[in-house]
N, C-alpha and C positions, 0 to 999 in steps of 0.2 A: 978961104975964110975959115978961121978956126972956130971949132965948137967947144962950147963949155965942157967941162967933164960931168957925168951924170949926177953926182952928189951935189954939183952947184947949180943944177936945172931946177926950175921952179915947177911942181906939180900942182900949183893952185887951179888952174883953168880945167884941166882934167877931172880933179875931184870936185869943182863946182859944177861941171857937166854931168858927172855920174850922181850928184846929189839932186840935180834938178830932174834927170831922169827917173831915180828913185822915188822922188815925190810925186811925180806924174803917174808912175805905175802904180803907187799906193793909192792915189786918187781914183784911178780908174778901177782898180780892183774893189775898193768900197762901193763905188756906183755900180758896178756890175753885180756885186753881191746884193746890194739892197734894192735896185730898182728893177731891173728886168727879170731876176730870178725869182720873185715872189709874186707872181700875178694872182695867186690864190687869195692874198690880203684884201683884195676888193670884193671877192666873192664872200669872204668870211666876215667882213663888216656888213655886207648886205643881208647875209644870214643872221648875224645877231640883230639887226633892226626886225627882220621878219619874225624871229623867235620872240623877240620883246613885244611886238604886237599881238602875237598868238597868245602869249602869256596874260597880257593885259585881257584880249577877248576872253580867255578861259576864265580869268578871275571875275570878270563882269556877269558871265554866264553863271558861275557857281553861287555869286551874290545874289543873282535874280532867282536862282533856283531855291537858296537857303530862305529866301523871303516868301515862298509859297506857303500858304497856310497848311496843306497836306504835309509837307517836310517839316514844318514847325511842329504839328502835331506829333508826328514819329519822333522828332528829336527830343521833345519834352517829354514823352512816355517813356523813352528809352533812359533818358537823364533822371526821370523819378524812380526807375526800377533800381538803377545803379544806386541812388542817394539811399533808397530803403535797403538795398543789400549792404552797403556800408553801414549804415545805421544799426542794422541789425548784428553786426560783427561776423557774419558768414565770411569765409575765405572765398575771394573771388576769383575769376578765371586768370586775371592778369596780376594777382598779388604778387609783387617781388620783381615785377618786370617794368622796365621804363619803356615806354611805347613812343616817347617822343624823339623825333628826328633831331640828331646832332647838326649844329652850324657847320657848313663847309669851311674849309680852310681859306683864309683871306688869299685872294688872286687877283692880279691886276685887271683881269677882264670882268671881275664881279664889282666893279666900281661904277658910279654915275647911274644913268638911267637903265642899263642893262642889268646892273647889280641890283637895282631897285625891282626891276620885273622879276629877277631870279628869286629875290626874297620873298616877293608877293607869291610867286608859284610854290615856293617852299613852304610858306606859311599856309597857303591854300590845302597843299599835300598833307600837313601834319593836321589841320582841323579835319580833312576828309578822313584820315586814318583814326583820329580820336572818335569821330561820329561812328564810324564803321565798328570799332571796338566796343562802343557803347552799345550799338545795335545789336551785335552778336551776344553780348552779355546779356541783354533784355530777352532776345529770342531763345537763347539756350538756358535761362534762368540760372546761371551760375552765380 
């Protein structure tokens, strides 16, 4: 039986087999990269949930602490001292400095409820920092 010359033989089936093999290898590589090699993703999600719960608890504790009469008295006294100093025109301890915290750059992990918790924690930190500065100004009389 005579065989066809090489240039007349069809290579369709070998190429189909190689294409299927390449597609299967690509699918396996993607699966192997995403599923079993990233076990920390579940821990990361759990940590974010715990961090959000802690941030909310910290915020509630701080709100309760700010509502206490003793804290309100101290804060009002410090604010009155700062207002008096500004009204008198005396240079203050922090004149020329911006004590506000800048907003963090947008990040995909800072969206949704976690992002809200982080923003609440940031707002609480800014509020605490401002109160601390006002109290320092009052105590040092600058």
